[in-house]
ZADO-1210 file (C-alpha; in nm, 4 decimals, padded with zeros to 6 digits):
<atoms>
<atom x="01.4514" y="-01.9624" z="-02.0015" code="UNK" pos="1"/>
<atom x="01.2212" y="-02.1504" z="-01.8125" code="UNK" pos="2"/>
<atom x="00.9697" y="-01.9383" z="-01.5928" code="UNK" pos="3"/>
<atom x="00.7597" y="-02.1146" z="-01.3113" code="UNK" pos="4"/>
<atom x="00.4001" y="-02.0725" z="-01.3192" code="UNK" pos="5"/>
<atom x="00.2634" y="-02.0062" z="-00.9844" code="UNK" pos="6"/>
<atom x="-00.0912" y="-01.9490" z="-00.7973" code="UNK" pos="7"/>
<atom x="-00.1302" y="-01.6537" z="-00.5942" code="UNK" pos="8"/>
<atom x="-00.3731" y="-01.7764" z="-00.3520" code="UNK" pos="9"/>
<atom x="-00.4738" y="-01.4231" z="-00.2330" code="UNK" pos="10"/>
<atom x="-00.8492" y="-01.5232" z="-00.3861" code="UNK" pos="11"/>
<atom x="-00.8071" y="-01.8713" z="-00.2240" code="UNK" pos="12"/>
<atom x="-00.8074" y="-01.7500" z="00.1602" code="UNK" pos="13"/>
<atom x="-01.1274" y="-01.8566" z="00.2114" code="UNK" pos="14"/>
<atom x="-01.0032" y="-02.2519" z="00.2133" code="UNK" pos="15"/>
<atom x="-00.7271" y="-02.3851" z="00.4036" code="UNK" pos="16"/>
<atom x="-00.3629" y="-02.3670" z="00.3050" code="UNK" pos="17"/>
<atom x="-00.2963" y="-02.7439" z="00.2712" code="UNK" pos="18"/>
<atom x="-00.6126" y="-02.7286" z="00.0695" code="UNK" pos="19"/>
<atom x="-00.4672" y="-02.4861" z="-00.1540" code="UNK" pos="20"/>
<atom x="-00.1784" y="-02.6392" z="-00.1833" code="UNK" pos="21"/>
<atom x="-00.3324" y="-02.9794" z="-00.2815" code="UNK" pos="22"/>
<atom x="-00.5493" y="-02.8280" z="-00.5698" code="UNK" pos="23"/>
<atom x="-00.2351" y="-02.6145" z="-00.7291" code="UNK" pos="24"/>
<atom x="-00.0126" y="-02.9238" z="-00.7123" code="UNK" pos="25"/>
<atom x="-00.3384" y="-03.1313" z="-00.8849" code="UNK" pos="26"/>
<atom x="-00.3305" y="-02.8762" z="-01.1617" code="UNK" pos="27"/>
<atom x="00.0028" y="-02.8787" z="-01.2193" code="UNK" pos="28"/>
<atom x="00.1451" y="-02.5401" z="-01.1037" code="UNK" pos="29"/>
<atom x="00.4798" y="-02.4924" z="-01.0365" code="UNK" pos="30"/>
<atom x="00.4186" y="-02.3496" z="-00.7122" code="UNK" pos="31"/>
<atom x="00.2229" y="-02.0372" z="-00.5094" code="UNK" pos="32"/>
<atom x="00.2530" y="-01.6450" z="-00.4910" code="UNK" pos="33"/>
<atom x="00.1285" y="-01.7284" z="-00.0983" code="UNK" pos="34"/>
<atom x="-00.1004" y="-01.4273" z="00.0406" code="UNK" pos="35"/>
<atom x="-00.0535" y="-01.3257" z="00.3902" code="UNK" pos="36"/>
<atom x="-00.3589" y="-01.4072" z="00.4774" code="UNK" pos="37"/>
<atom x="-00.6563" y="-01.6624" z="00.5969" code="UNK" pos="38"/>
<atom x="-00.4221" y="-01.9465" z="00.7421" code="UNK" pos="39"/>
<atom x="-00.2123" y="-01.9045" z="00.4663" code="UNK" pos="40"/>
<atom x="00.1043" y="-01.7234" z="00.6028" code="UNK" pos="41"/>
<atom x="00.1438" y="-01.5745" z="00.9340" code="UNK" pos="42"/>
<atom x="00.4610" y="-01.3127" z="00.9123" code="UNK" pos="43"/>
<atom x="00.4536" y="-01.2657" z="01.2638" code="UNK" pos="44"/>
<atom x="00.5156" y="-01.6505" z="01.3170" code="UNK" pos="45"/>
<atom x="00.7157" y="-01.6769" z="01.0514" code="UNK" pos="46"/>
<atom x="00.9810" y="-01.4172" z="01.1364" code="UNK" pos="47"/>
<atom x="00.9512" y="-01.6082" z="01.5234" code="UNK" pos="48"/>
<atom x="00.8929" y="-01.9841" z="01.4728" code="UNK" pos="49"/>
<atom x="01.1464" y="-02.2009" z="01.2531" code="UNK" pos="50"/>
<atom x="00.8856" y="-02.4792" z="01.3104" code="UNK" pos="51"/>
<atom x="00.6029" y="-02.2900" z="01.1378" code="UNK" pos="52"/>
<atom x="00.7925" y="-02.2247" z="00.8442" code="UNK" pos="53"/>
<atom x="00.9266" y="-02.5372" z="00.8356" code="UNK" pos="54"/>
<atom x="00.5490" y="-02.7041" z="00.8161" code="UNK" pos="55"/>
<atom x="00.4577" y="-02.4940" z="00.5693" code="UNK" pos="56"/>
<atom x="00.7710" y="-02.6083" z="00.2997" code="UNK" pos="57"/>
<atom x="00.6541" y="-02.9529" z="00.3867" code="UNK" pos="58"/>
<atom x="00.3159" y="-02.8745" z="00.2948" code="UNK" pos="59"/>
<atom x="00.4430" y="-02.7420" z="-00.0446" code="UNK" pos="60"/>
<atom x="00.7055" y="-03.0021" z="-00.0804" code="UNK" pos="61"/>
<atom x="00.4009" y="-03.2859" z="-00.0274" code="UNK" pos="62"/>
<atom x="00.2497" y="-03.1330" z="-00.3165" code="UNK" pos="63"/>
<atom x="00.5442" y="-03.0346" z="-00.5300" code="UNK" pos="64"/>
<atom x="00.5391" y="-02.7197" z="-00.5302" code="UNK" pos="65"/>
<atom x="00.7710" y="-02.3925" z="-00.4622" code="UNK" pos="66"/>
<atom x="00.7714" y="-02.0310" z="-00.3230" code="UNK" pos="67"/>
<atom x="00.8938" y="-01.7702" z="-00.5119" code="UNK" pos="68"/>
<atom x="00.7131" y="-01.4910" z="-00.3337" code="UNK" pos="69"/>
<atom x="00.4727" y="-01.4078" z="-00.0721" code="UNK" pos="70"/>
<atom x="00.2239" y="-01.1253" z="-00.0942" code="UNK" pos="71"/>
<atom x="00.0828" y="-00.8473" z="00.1955" code="UNK" pos="72"/>
<atom x="-00.1562" y="-00.6670" z="-00.0137" code="UNK" pos="73"/>
<atom x="-00.3863" y="-00.5875" z="00.2526" code="UNK" pos="74"/>
<atom x="-00.1746" y="-00.4778" z="00.5278" code="UNK" pos="75"/>
<atom x="00.0667" y="-00.2966" z="00.3094" code="UNK" pos="76"/>
<atom x="-00.2177" y="-00.0635" z="00.1689" code="UNK" pos="77"/>
<atom x="-00.3238" y="00.1129" z="00.5385" code="UNK" pos="78"/>
<atom x="00.0231" y="00.2203" z="00.5290" code="UNK" pos="79"/>
<atom x="-00.0429" y="00.5378" z="00.3640" code="UNK" pos="80"/>
<atom x="-00.4021" y="00.5203" z="00.3083" code="UNK" pos="81"/>
<atom x="-00.6052" y="00.8245" z="00.3836" code="UNK" pos="82"/>
<atom x="-00.8719" y="00.8060" z="00.5099" code="UNK" pos="83"/>
<atom x="-00.8476" y="00.4910" z="00.7458" code="UNK" pos="84"/>
<atom x="-01.2318" y="00.4166" z="00.7721" code="UNK" pos="85"/>
<atom x="-01.4408" y="00.0982" z="00.7819" code="UNK" pos="86"/>
<atom x="-01.3401" y="-00.0328" z="00.4419" code="UNK" pos="87"/>
<atom x="-01.0001" y="-00.1107" z="00.6157" code="UNK" pos="88"/>
<atom x="-01.1493" y="-00.2738" z="00.9018" code="UNK" pos="89"/>
<atom x="-01.3003" y="-00.5277" z="00.7065" code="UNK" pos="90"/>
<atom x="-00.9389" y="-00.6200" z="00.5470" code="UNK" pos="91"/>
<atom x="-00.7015" y="-00.6121" z="00.7822" code="UNK" pos="92"/>
<atom x="-00.6139" y="-00.7698" z="01.0965" code="UNK" pos="93"/>
<atom x="-00.7748" y="-00.7534" z="01.4274" code="UNK" pos="94"/>
<atom x="-00.4267" y="-00.6430" z="01.5442" code="UNK" pos="95"/>
<atom x="-00.3277" y="-00.3992" z="01.2658" code="UNK" pos="96"/>
<atom x="-00.6770" y="-00.2352" z="01.3186" code="UNK" pos="97"/>
<atom x="-00.6604" y="-00.2077" z="01.7287" code="UNK" pos="98"/>
<atom x="-00.8795" y="00.0961" z="01.8237" code="UNK" pos="99"/>
<atom x="-00.9515" y="00.2077" z="01.4526" code="UNK" pos="100"/>
<atom x="-00.7116" y="00.5532" z="01.5347" code="UNK" pos="101"/>
<atom x="-00.6012" y="00.6206" z="01.1973" code="UNK" pos="102"/>
<atom x="-00.2966" y="00.6935" z="01.2728" code="UNK" pos="103"/>
<atom x="-00.2026" y="00.4076" z="01.4839" code="UNK" pos="104"/>
<atom x="-00.3495" y="00.1540" z="01.2236" code="UNK" pos="105"/>
<atom x="-00.0903" y="00.3132" z="00.9754" code="UNK" pos="106"/>
<atom x="00.2189" y="00.2715" z="01.1858" code="UNK" pos="107"/>
<atom x="00.0649" y="-00.0985" z="01.3084" code="UNK" pos="108"/>
<atom x="00.0204" y="-00.1880" z="00.8960" code="UNK" pos="109"/>
<atom x="00.4291" y="00.0057" z="00.8607" code="UNK" pos="110"/>
<atom x="00.5653" y="-00.2408" z="01.1530" code="UNK" pos="111"/>
<atom x="00.3784" y="-00.5318" z="00.9733" code="UNK" pos="112"/>
<atom x="00.5631" y="-00.4750" z="00.6658" code="UNK" pos="113"/>
<atom x="00.8980" y="-00.4693" z="00.8093" code="UNK" pos="114"/>
<atom x="00.8171" y="-00.8292" z="00.9951" code="UNK" pos="115"/>
<atom x="00.7072" y="-00.9461" z="00.6417" code="UNK" pos="116"/>
<atom x="01.0161" y="-00.8863" z="00.5334" code="UNK" pos="117"/>
<atom x="01.1932" y="-01.0914" z="00.8082" code="UNK" pos="118"/>
<atom x="00.9143" y="-01.3515" z="00.6919" code="UNK" pos="119"/>
<atom x="01.0290" y="-01.3773" z="00.3775" code="UNK" pos="120"/>
<atom x="01.4209" y="-01.4186" z="00.4788" code="UNK" pos="121"/>
<atom x="01.2824" y="-01.7148" z="00.7032" code="UNK" pos="122"/>
<atom x="01.0786" y="-01.8716" z="00.4503" code="UNK" pos="123"/>
<atom x="01.3656" y="-01.8616" z="00.1672" code="UNK" pos="124"/>
<atom x="01.2038" y="-01.6043" z="-00.0810" code="UNK" pos="125"/>
<atom x="01.3355" y="-01.2533" z="-00.1759" code="UNK" pos="126"/>
<atom x="01.0375" y="-01.0826" z="-00.2885" code="UNK" pos="127"/>
<atom x="00.7149" y="-00.9752" z="-00.1379" code="UNK" pos="128"/>
<atom x="00.4663" y="-00.8555" z="-00.3574" code="UNK" pos="129"/>
<atom x="00.1864" y="-00.5723" z="-00.2119" code="UNK" pos="130"/>
<atom x="00.0462" y="-00.2310" z="-00.1945" code="UNK" pos="131"/>
<atom x="00.1688" y="00.0865" z="-00.0472" code="UNK" pos="132"/>
<atom x="-00.1747" y="00.3002" z="-00.0518" code="UNK" pos="133"/>
<atom x="-00.1833" y="00.6018" z="-00.1292" code="UNK" pos="134"/>
<atom x="-00.2642" y="00.9675" z="00.1074" code="UNK" pos="135"/>
<atom x="-00.3824" y="01.1477" z="-00.2459" code="UNK" pos="136"/>
<atom x="-00.5962" y="00.8766" z="-00.4351" code="UNK" pos="137"/>
<atom x="-00.8765" y="01.0474" z="-00.2731" code="UNK" pos="138"/>
<atom x="-00.8061" y="01.3292" z="-00.5262" code="UNK" pos="139"/>
<atom x="-00.7914" y="01.1456" z="-00.8381" code="UNK" pos="140"/>
<atom x="-01.0288" y="01.3130" z="-01.0964" code="UNK" pos="141"/>
<atom x="-01.1962" y="01.5596" z="-00.8425" code="UNK" pos="142"/>
<atom x="-01.3277" y="01.8738" z="-00.8103" code="UNK" pos="143"/>
<atom x="-01.2395" y="02.0603" z="-00.6969" code="UNK" pos="144"/>
<atom x="-00.8796" y="01.9950" z="-00.7984" code="UNK" pos="145"/>
<atom x="-00.5687" y="01.9502" z="-00.5862" code="UNK" pos="146"/>
<atom x="-00.2464" y="02.1659" z="-00.6075" code="UNK" pos="147"/>
<atom x="00.0410" y="02.0483" z="-00.6908" code="UNK" pos="148"/>
<atom x="00.1312" y="02.1178" z="-00.3148" code="UNK" pos="149"/>
<atom x="-00.1506" y="01.8691" z="-00.2172" code="UNK" pos="150"/>
<atom x="00.0161" y="01.6407" z="-00.4861" code="UNK" pos="151"/>
<atom x="00.3736" y="01.6997" z="-00.4241" code="UNK" pos="152"/>
<atom x="00.2579" y="01.6596" z="-00.0208" code="UNK" pos="153"/>
<atom x="00.1428" y="01.3062" z="-00.1021" code="UNK" pos="154"/>
<atom x="00.4611" y="01.1247" z="-00.2599" code="UNK" pos="155"/>
<atom x="00.6614" y="01.2616" z="00.0511" code="UNK" pos="156"/>
<atom x="00.4195" y="01.1533" z="00.2797" code="UNK" pos="157"/>
<atom x="00.5013" y="00.7517" z="00.0839" code="UNK" pos="158"/>
<atom x="00.8671" y="00.8347" z="00.1038" code="UNK" pos="159"/>
<atom x="00.8705" y="00.9185" z="00.4716" code="UNK" pos="160"/>
<atom x="00.6580" y="00.6272" z="00.5498" code="UNK" pos="161"/>
<atom x="00.8064" y="00.3439" z="00.3259" code="UNK" pos="162"/>
<atom x="01.1630" y="00.4184" z="00.3196" code="UNK" pos="163"/>
<atom x="01.2094" y="00.3263" z="00.6935" code="UNK" pos="164"/>
<atom x="01.0008" y="-00.0197" z="00.5610" code="UNK" pos="165"/>
<atom x="01.2597" y="-00.0621" z="00.3001" code="UNK" pos="166"/>
<atom x="01.5392" y="-00.0339" z="00.5044" code="UNK" pos="167"/>
<atom x="01.4300" y="-00.3509" z="00.6790" code="UNK" pos="168"/>
<atom x="01.3787" y="-00.5110" z="00.3691" code="UNK" pos="169"/>
<atom x="01.7186" y="-00.4294" z="00.2788" code="UNK" pos="170"/>
<atom x="01.8756" y="-00.5646" z="00.5890" code="UNK" pos="171"/>
<atom x="01.7063" y="-00.8797" z="00.5156" code="UNK" pos="172"/>
<atom x="01.8007" y="-00.9104" z="00.1607" code="UNK" pos="173"/>
<atom x="01.4247" y="-00.8801" z="-00.0024" code="UNK" pos="174"/>
<atom x="01.2533" y="-00.6859" z="-00.2531" code="UNK" pos="175"/>
<atom x="00.9078" y="-00.5305" z="-00.2836" code="UNK" pos="176"/>
<atom x="00.7410" y="-00.5378" z="-00.5699" code="UNK" pos="177"/>
<atom x="00.4404" y="-00.2943" z="-00.5753" code="UNK" pos="178"/>
<atom x="00.1831" y="-00.3692" z="-00.7557" code="UNK" pos="179"/>
<atom x="00.0677" y="-00.0855" z="-00.9712" code="UNK" pos="180"/>
<atom x="-00.3010" y="-00.0547" z="-00.9072" code="UNK" pos="181"/>
<atom x="-00.6117" y="00.2302" z="-00.9029" code="UNK" pos="182"/>
<atom x="-00.5794" y="00.3190" z="-00.5183" code="UNK" pos="183"/>
<atom x="-00.1907" y="00.2879" z="-00.4681" code="UNK" pos="184"/>
<atom x="00.0775" y="00.5643" z="-00.4751" code="UNK" pos="185"/>
<atom x="00.1436" y="00.4405" z="-00.8535" code="UNK" pos="186"/>
<atom x="-00.1499" y="00.3447" z="-01.0412" code="UNK" pos="187"/>
<atom x="-00.0295" y="00.4102" z="-01.3712" code="UNK" pos="188"/>
<atom x="00.2333" y="00.5079" z="-01.6287" code="UNK" pos="189"/>
<atom x="00.3775" y="00.8479" z="-01.4850" code="UNK" pos="190"/>
<atom x="00.2535" y="00.7841" z="-01.1279" code="UNK" pos="191"/>
<atom x="00.4872" y="00.4878" z="-01.0901" code="UNK" pos="192"/>
<atom x="00.8008" y="00.7197" z="-01.2663" code="UNK" pos="193"/>
<atom x="00.6556" y="00.9581" z="-00.9876" code="UNK" pos="194"/>
<atom x="00.6785" y="00.7093" z="-00.7111" code="UNK" pos="195"/>
<atom x="01.0522" y="00.5454" z="-00.8183" code="UNK" pos="196"/>
<atom x="01.1767" y="00.8924" z="-00.7831" code="UNK" pos="197"/>
<atom x="00.9813" y="00.9925" z="-00.4478" code="UNK" pos="198"/>
<atom x="01.1744" y="00.7134" z="-00.3094" code="UNK" pos="199"/>
<atom x="01.5193" y="00.7820" z="-00.4401" code="UNK" pos="200"/>
<atom x="01.4971" y="00.4872" z="-00.7166" code="UNK" pos="201"/>
<atom x="01.5954" y="00.2024" z="-00.4122" code="UNK" pos="202"/>
<atom x="01.6893" y="-00.1031" z="-00.5688" code="UNK" pos="203"/>
<atom x="01.5180" y="-00.2610" z="-00.3356" code="UNK" pos="204"/>
<atom x="01.1957" y="-00.1033" z="-00.4339" code="UNK" pos="205"/>
<atom x="01.0198" y="-00.2400" z="-00.7683" code="UNK" pos="206"/>
<atom x="00.7030" y="-00.3333" z="-00.9266" code="UNK" pos="207"/>
<atom x="00.4532" y="-00.6080" z="-00.9427" code="UNK" pos="208"/>
<atom x="00.3637" y="-00.6278" z="-01.3253" code="UNK" pos="209"/>
<atom x="-00.0099" y="-00.6916" z="-01.3586" code="UNK" pos="210"/>
<atom x="-00.1382" y="-00.5742" z="-01.7319" code="UNK" pos="211"/>
<atom x="-00.5505" y="-00.5851" z="-01.6062" code="UNK" pos="212"/>
<atom x="-00.5255" y="-00.2681" z="-01.4357" code="UNK" pos="213"/>
<atom x="-00.3196" y="-00.0789" z="-01.7293" code="UNK" pos="214"/>
<atom x="-00.5316" y="-00.1963" z="-01.9921" code="UNK" pos="215"/>
<atom x="-00.8695" y="-00.0417" z="-01.8577" code="UNK" pos="216"/>
<atom x="-00.6912" y="00.2683" z="-01.7992" code="UNK" pos="217"/>
<atom x="-00.5544" y="00.2792" z="-02.2022" code="UNK" pos="218"/>
<atom x="-00.2316" y="00.2286" z="-02.0737" code="UNK" pos="219"/>
<atom x="-00.0064" y="-00.0066" z="-02.3080" code="UNK" pos="220"/>
<atom x="00.1355" y="-00.2848" z="-02.0431" code="UNK" pos="221"/>
<atom x="00.4123" y="-00.3714" z="-02.3480" code="UNK" pos="222"/>
<atom x="00.5342" y="-00.0040" z="-02.3182" code="UNK" pos="223"/>
<atom x="00.5209" y="-00.0211" z="-01.9164" code="UNK" pos="224"/>
<atom x="00.7571" y="-00.3900" z="-01.9214" code="UNK" pos="225"/>
<atom x="00.9671" y="-00.2113" z="-02.1959" code="UNK" pos="226"/>
<atom x="01.0221" y="00.1109" z="-02.0003" code="UNK" pos="227"/>
<atom x="01.0370" y="-00.0137" z="-01.6299" code="UNK" pos="228"/>
<atom x="01.2482" y="-00.3206" z="-01.7390" code="UNK" pos="229"/>
<atom x="01.4699" y="-00.3213" z="-01.4484" code="UNK" pos="230"/>
<atom x="01.1912" y="-00.2439" z="-01.1815" code="UNK" pos="231"/>
<atom x="00.9950" y="-00.5703" z="-01.2655" code="UNK" pos="232"/>
<atom x="01.0751" y="-00.7887" z="-00.9824" code="UNK" pos="233"/>
<atom x="00.7579" y="-01.0265" z="-00.9910" code="UNK" pos="234"/>
<atom x="00.4386" y="-01.0503" z="-01.2652" code="UNK" pos="235"/>
<atom x="00.0805" y="-01.1365" z="-01.1777" code="UNK" pos="236"/>
<atom x="-00.1087" y="-01.2641" z="-01.4484" code="UNK" pos="237"/>
<atom x="-00.4633" y="-01.1139" z="-01.4530" code="UNK" pos="238"/>
<atom x="-00.6929" y="-01.0188" z="-01.7668" code="UNK" pos="239"/>
<atom x="-00.9513" y="-00.7587" z="-01.8052" code="UNK" pos="240"/>
<atom x="-01.2258" y="-00.7074" z="-02.0492" code="UNK" pos="241"/>
<atom x="-01.3231" y="-00.3578" z="-02.1605" code="UNK" pos="242"/>
<atom x="-01.7213" y="-00.3362" z="-02.2692" code="UNK" pos="243"/>
<atom x="-01.7571" y="00.0397" z="-02.4233" code="UNK" pos="244"/>
<atom x="-01.9692" y="00.0888" z="-02.7030" code="UNK" pos="245"/>
<atom x="-02.3234" y="00.1879" z="-02.5650" code="UNK" pos="246"/>
<atom x="-02.2478" y="00.5087" z="-02.4313" code="UNK" pos="247"/>
<atom x="-02.3768" y="00.4494" z="-02.0688" code="UNK" pos="248"/>
<atom x="-02.0509" y="00.2365" z="-01.9560" code="UNK" pos="249"/>
<atom x="-01.7702" y="00.4573" z="-01.8034" code="UNK" pos="250"/>
<atom x="-01.3991" y="00.3589" z="-01.6859" code="UNK" pos="251"/>
<atom x="-01.4552" y="00.4421" z="-01.3319" code="UNK" pos="252"/>
<atom x="-01.7095" y="00.1738" z="-01.3096" code="UNK" pos="253"/>
<atom x="-02.0406" y="00.3643" z="-01.1262" code="UNK" pos="254"/>
<atom x="-01.9995" y="00.1973" z="-00.7880" code="UNK" pos="255"/>
<atom x="-02.1240" y="-00.1597" z="-00.9531" code="UNK" pos="256"/>
<atom x="-02.0330" y="-00.4890" z="-00.8631" code="UNK" pos="257"/>
<atom x="-01.7573" y="-00.7198" z="-01.0508" code="UNK" pos="258"/>
<atom x="-01.9218" y="-00.8751" z="-01.3137" code="UNK" pos="259"/>
<atom x="-02.2305" y="-00.6579" z="-01.3736" code="UNK" pos="260"/>
<atom x="-02.2358" y="-00.5860" z="-01.7314" code="UNK" pos="261"/>
<atom x="-02.3093" y="-00.2285" z="-01.7204" code="UNK" pos="262"/>
<atom x="-01.9686" y="-00.1864" z="-01.5820" code="UNK" pos="263"/>
<atom x="-01.7079" y="-00.0635" z="-01.8594" code="UNK" pos="264"/>
<atom x="-01.4918" y="-00.3192" z="-01.7561" code="UNK" pos="265"/>
<atom x="-01.4325" y="-00.6022" z="-01.5666" code="UNK" pos="266"/>
<atom x="-01.1766" y="-00.9083" z="-01.4855" code="UNK" pos="267"/>
<atom x="-01.1960" y="-01.2063" z="-01.6752" code="UNK" pos="268"/>
<atom x="-01.0331" y="-01.5432" z="-01.6980" code="UNK" pos="269"/>
<atom x="-00.6832" y="-01.5091" z="-01.8034" code="UNK" pos="270"/>
<atom x="-00.7093" y="-01.5431" z="-02.1736" code="UNK" pos="271"/>
<atom x="-01.0593" y="-01.4402" z="-02.2680" code="UNK" pos="272"/>
<atom x="-01.0354" y="-01.0570" z="-02.2524" code="UNK" pos="273"/>
<atom x="-00.8295" y="-00.7548" z="-02.3773" code="UNK" pos="274"/>
<atom x="-00.4506" y="-00.7898" z="-02.2597" code="UNK" pos="275"/>
<atom x="-00.2484" y="-00.8651" z="-02.5723" code="UNK" pos="276"/>
<atom x="-00.0415" y="-01.1880" z="-02.3838" code="UNK" pos="277"/>
<atom x="00.1479" y="-01.2699" z="-02.7113" code="UNK" pos="278"/>
<atom x="00.3341" y="-00.9464" z="-02.6851" code="UNK" pos="279"/>
<atom x="00.3290" y="-00.8654" z="-02.3550" code="UNK" pos="280"/>
<atom x="00.5322" y="-01.2553" z="-02.3019" code="UNK" pos="281"/>
<atom x="00.7378" y="-01.1229" z="-02.5814" code="UNK" pos="282"/>
<atom x="00.8564" y="-00.8385" z="-02.4292" code="UNK" pos="283"/>
<atom x="00.8871" y="-01.0285" z="-02.0550" code="UNK" pos="284"/>
<atom x="01.1770" y="-01.2544" z="-02.2890" code="UNK" pos="285"/>
<atom x="01.2945" y="-00.9733" z="-02.4667" code="UNK" pos="286"/>
<atom x="01.3618" y="-00.7713" z="-02.1017" code="UNK" pos="287"/>
<atom x="01.5258" y="-01.0957" z="-01.9549" code="UNK" pos="288"/>
<atom x="01.2764" y="-01.1411" z="-01.6933" code="UNK" pos="289"/>
<atom x="01.2990" y="-01.5135" z="-01.5682" code="UNK" pos="290"/>
<atom x="01.0854" y="-01.5072" z="-01.2764" code="UNK" pos="291"/>
<atom x="00.7628" y="-01.6561" z="-01.1496" code="UNK" pos="292"/>
<atom x="00.4564" y="-01.5833" z="-01.3847" code="UNK" pos="293"/>
<atom x="00.2092" y="-01.5863" z="-01.0724" code="UNK" pos="294"/>
<atom x="-00.2013" y="-01.6513" z="-01.1982" code="UNK" pos="295"/>
<atom x="-00.4357" y="-01.4290" z="-01.0142" code="UNK" pos="296"/>
<atom x="-00.7339" y="-01.5571" z="-01.0890" code="UNK" pos="297"/>
<atom x="-01.0029" y="-01.3132" z="-01.0408" code="UNK" pos="298"/>
<atom x="-01.3368" y="-01.3907" z="-01.2634" code="UNK" pos="299"/>
<atom x="-01.6419" y="-01.3331" z="-01.0658" code="UNK" pos="300"/>
<atom x="-01.8462" y="-01.5069" z="-01.3976" code="UNK" pos="301"/>
<atom x="-01.6410" y="-01.8252" z="-01.3976" code="UNK" pos="302"/>
<atom x="-01.6107" y="-02.1186" z="-01.1155" code="UNK" pos="303"/>
<atom x="-01.2632" y="-02.0868" z="-01.0089" code="UNK" pos="304"/>
<atom x="-01.1988" y="-02.4331" z="-00.9720" code="UNK" pos="305"/>
<atom x="-01.2378" y="-02.4315" z="-01.3724" code="UNK" pos="306"/>
<atom x="-01.1077" y="-02.0909" z="-01.4150" code="UNK" pos="307"/>
<atom x="-00.7945" y="-02.1607" z="-01.2445" code="UNK" pos="308"/>
<atom x="-00.6461" y="-02.4366" z="-01.4321" code="UNK" pos="309"/>
<atom x="-00.7546" y="-02.3486" z="-01.7540" code="UNK" pos="310"/>
<atom x="-00.5837" y="-02.0214" z="-01.6742" code="UNK" pos="311"/>
<atom x="-00.2486" y="-02.2177" z="-01.6309" code="UNK" pos="312"/>
<atom x="-00.3214" y="-02.4736" z="-01.9412" code="UNK" pos="313"/>
<atom x="-00.3263" y="-02.0892" z="-02.1477" code="UNK" pos="314"/>
<atom x="-00.0565" y="-01.9202" z="-02.0001" code="UNK" pos="315"/>
<atom x="00.2003" y="-02.2370" z="-02.0369" code="UNK" pos="316"/>
<atom x="00.1274" y="-02.2089" z="-02.4131" code="UNK" pos="317"/>
<atom x="00.2009" y="-01.8906" z="-02.4265" code="UNK" pos="318"/>
<atom x="00.5546" y="-01.8874" z="-02.2902" code="UNK" pos="319"/>
<atom x="00.8327" y="-01.9456" z="-02.4963" code="UNK" pos="320"/>
<atom x="01.2154" y="-01.9059" z="-02.4931" code="UNK" pos="321"/>
<atom x="01.4128" y="-01.6198" z="-02.6687" code="UNK" pos="322"/>
<atom x="01.5987" y="-01.7513" z="-03.0228" code="UNK" pos="323"/>
<atom x="01.9413" y="-01.8621" z="-02.9212" code="UNK" pos="324"/>
<atom x="02.2331" y="-01.6324" z="-03.0125" code="UNK" pos="325"/>
<atom x="02.3468" y="-01.8573" z="-03.2744" code="UNK" pos="326"/>
<atom x="02.0347" y="-01.8243" z="-03.4620" code="UNK" pos="327"/>
<atom x="02.0071" y="-01.4242" z="-03.3742" code="UNK" pos="328"/>
<atom x="02.3418" y="-01.4061" z="-03.5326" code="UNK" pos="329"/>
<atom x="02.2617" y="-01.6332" z="-03.8568" code="UNK" pos="330"/>
<atom x="01.9957" y="-01.3977" z="-03.9304" code="UNK" pos="331"/>
<atom x="02.2000" y="-01.0469" z="-03.8486" code="UNK" pos="332"/>
<atom x="02.4643" y="-01.2107" z="-04.1246" code="UNK" pos="333"/>
<atom x="02.2408" y="-01.2352" z="-04.4197" code="UNK" pos="334"/>
</atoms>
């Protein structure tokens, strides 16, 4: 089972797309998960201008790279979020932020996600990775506690906003892979179940598996793969280092910056944290996942020009094929 290893360009959007492609090609990556930010991929142009898509593909071809997915995390975040505030202005394109009116931002974000499906089809990929946002994340671990009615309304809001988006995805033959992540409508095991139920378990709506956001919440990423096997549409590799033990560090992070040693957890280079990658990749093999393994390199304590090629080498060392049927049969008959 050959699984291509790709580099997610979201953490490289400060560099021109051609430069990121050159680096990834030189390091030996098989392809890119292209972020819809920086100059990497403009979904509006891609949906309308074949010459723009052709130029992007030429950059990939010159660097011996393929593309298996695009991601539009930042705009997707605004589709359901409440409140919409200065944090969103800092990450959204000016045309989505507009005058900053919250409902207007949400509607324009949903419109861009619809265009993203068309852009993906034009580029020739079948999967868009991203966030959904959430109107009820603000109620997590809060006091006074939220009522069940408030939580139910949050999932209803999600379904009402995302079902029209998914209609366009299905019209274009594209799947959406939600990255299960704090601040999203699905951020752990049971909220993922509730999210899939809320949207009617549409086949076009699945998951981007990233264990880094599970480990520090004490969610088992291997069990997650097994239980949601039919919904793992994309894989992002990012590691987490948990720093319990001194009685001061907390799981919520204390509003401290990434890589601050006082935090209870942080992102680290793939292979240097607490994710059991061997067990994770074994389970991905078991469920028959043969899609891209996308390295989302995000370690504030290591230079990315060192970390990204190191992560590629590590992930490549972990990938292996399942035993052939004849091998399995020989052992089952003993």
